N, C-alpha and C positions, 0 to 999 in steps of 0.2 A: 295250598299254594304249590305250584309246580316247581320242582327243583331244576336249576339249569343243568345242562349236560356240557361237560368240558369237551371241547373239540379234540379229536384224536391226535391231531398234530398242530404245532404252532405255525403261524403264517411265515412265509419267507419275508425278509426285510430287504428293501432296496437300500443301497448305500446312502442315497439322499432322495428326498421327494422332488427336488428340482435340480437342474444341471449346475446352476451357480447360485451362491447365496452371499449376499452382502448385508452388512449391518448399516443402519442409518441412525445417527444420533441427531434427533430433531429437538427444536425448542418447544417448550410447553405450549407456547402461543402460536406455533406455526400452522398455517392453513394450506400451504402450497407444495412443499417439497415431496411429501408422500404421493400426492396426486401426480406431480410431474414424473417422479421416478416410476410409478406404476404404469403410466402411459408410455414412457420411453423404454424402460428396461424389462418389465414383466413379459411382454410378448416375445422376447428373446430367451425366455427360460430362466430369468433371474428372479430368485426369491428375495424380497426386501423385508428385512426384519428390523423393526423400529423400536427404539427406546427414546423416550422424551426426558429432557432434563429441565430443571427449573429455569425460568427466565421471567423477569418482571420489567415491563415497560416503565419509562421511555428507553428508546434505543440510544444510549450514550456510551462513550468509551468506558465509563465506570461500570455500568450495568453489564456491558459485554464482557469485560474482564472478570466479572464475578462468576461467570460460568466455568472458568478454568478448574475450579475445585471439584466440579461434578463430572468432568469428562472421563476419568478413569473408571469410576463406578458405572457411569452410563454405558461405557463400552463393555464392561465385564458382564453386565446383565443382559446382553444380547446373546441368546443361546449359550448360557454358561456351560463351560467345559467342552464346547464344540468349536470346530474350526470355521472360520469365515474366509471367503476369498478376498474380501476387502471391507474396510469400515469407512463410511463417509460421515464427516462432521458437517451438519447442515446450517452453518452460519458464516456468511462472508465477512461481515464487519468484525465479528469476534475473532475470526482467523487472522485478521489484520491487527486488532487491538491486543489480543493475547500474544500473537506471533505464531506463524505457521509451524515453526520448529517446536514451540512449547505445546501447541495443540497435538502434534504428532507424538511427542513424548508422553503426554498424559493418556492419550488413547492407547498407546503401546503398553502402558502399565496395565490396562484392563484387558487388552487382547494382544499379548506378546507375539511378535513375529508376523502380525497381520498387516498388509499394506494399508496405508491411510491416505484417503483422498479428501481434500477440502475444496470448496468453491474457488479459493485462491490458487491452489495448485492446478486445478483444472483450467482456470483462466490463463495463468501464466504459460502453461504448456500449450494451451490452445492458441494463444497469440503467437508463440514461437513456431508452432506447426504451420500457422498461416503465413509466417514471415513478416508479420506486422510489427513495426517498431513505433509508429506514430498512431496514437489512439485518441478517441473521444470517449468520455466516461459520463454515464448518467447514473446517479444514485437517488434513492428516495429519502436519504438521511438528512439530519440536521447538518449544518456547516461543520460543527465540531466533530462529528462522526465521519464526515467526508474527507476532512483534511488528512487523517492518517492513511487513508487509502491512496490518495494522491502521492503522498510521500513514499509509500510502498512501491507503487509503480515506477516512480522516478528512481528509487534505489535499485530496482531491477533492470534499469536501463531503457525504460520506455519514455517517450516524449508524449506528454499530454497536450494536445492541441486545444481541447475544450473540456472543461470540467463543470458539470451541471448537477445541482442537487435540488430536491423538491421540498426540503425543510420539513419533513414529516418525522414525528417522534414515536408513533405507535405502529409496530409491525403488523398488527391486525388490520389497520387502515391501509398499509402498503399492499396487503394481499387483495384489497378491493379496488385498486386502480383499474378503471375501465380499460379494456384491451384496445379499443380504438384510440383512446387518449394516450395509451402507452406507446403505440406505434407513432403517433404524431410527436410525442415528447422526444422519442429517440431520434426522429428525423431532425427536429429542431436542435437537438443536443450534439449533432454530428458536424464536425468541422470539415470543410471540403478537402483539407490537406491530410486528413486522417486515413489510415489504411484499414482500420477496423473500429467498431463501436462496441463498448462493453456496457451492459445494463446490470448493475449490481443488485444484490439482495435475494436470498432464497425465498423470501416472502412474495416477491414480485413475480407476476405470472408471465414474464417475457418469454420463457421457453416455449409456451404454447403458440406464440405468434412470431417466432424468430424469422420465419420465411417472409412474413409481411414486413418486418423491420428491415431485413436485408433489401427487399424491394424498394422500401421507402427511402433508405439511406444510400442505396447504390453501392454498398460495400459489405464485406462480411461482418456479421454481428455475432456476439455470444453473450449469454447471460449466466448467472451463477449456477442455476440448476442444470441448464443445458450443458455447460462446460464440465460440471462435476459428473453428470451422467455419462458424457463422452469419455472422460478420463477413466472412470471406473470400468466402463465397458472394455476399453482397450487393455486395462490392467488385468482383467480376468480372461482375456483372449477372444473377445468378440470384436471382429473387424468390420462388421456390416454397418451400413448407415441406418441407425435406428430411428431417426427422426429427420425432418427437414433441416436445412441449414448447411452452409459450406463446411463448418467444422466437422460435421458428421461424416464427411467424405475423406477425412484425413486420418493418418496414424499419429501416434505419439512422436514427438521430436526425438532425435537421437540424444 
């Protein structure tokens, strides 16, 4: 057997293999967030490093709150001992049911000092960047899971003109909603008085048709993954419009 020859010098090491790197905490059952982030962020030189945490359907306030205990470890296991530019938690309804502040605190335990983005922070910042105060909201959730989201928006000072839910319980089914139907559902869920339409849930594939939704509704639209990708891009210093949609032309609000 031929012995290997040790190279006479070690290779040079670049500081990072990619310009930017973000962590993504995804649900064990998620089909959509990694695909959306890869499509929107990866072409801009963003490395997306994913860890999945346990989640068991149905999507209810109780099952969503159960994820809180896994957030710190989920964050810590993304490139342990190395810095990230930001960490995204990929669940909209859990960010509401756990509380955005509590989500940030748990993620910070795993990645101290790292900026944290959630679909809710992206959506609230996105609506404020748009100057939209009157909104229509479409969720795929059950009524009991949709109510806390409505309460959150109202507590943040937004007026909900129309609140529509699809009464679905399994996030794997939410990821399979036909795109043509999703556009039609968003149009039907949009009140004429609203200044923007929000389509909730990281499982829902609305980010891939956000331009069609805006055309169908006649107003700006944002979805969970679309808004989270926009906010994380702005947080790490990317100002370009990385995807279609009015939100991608805007900067973070002051």
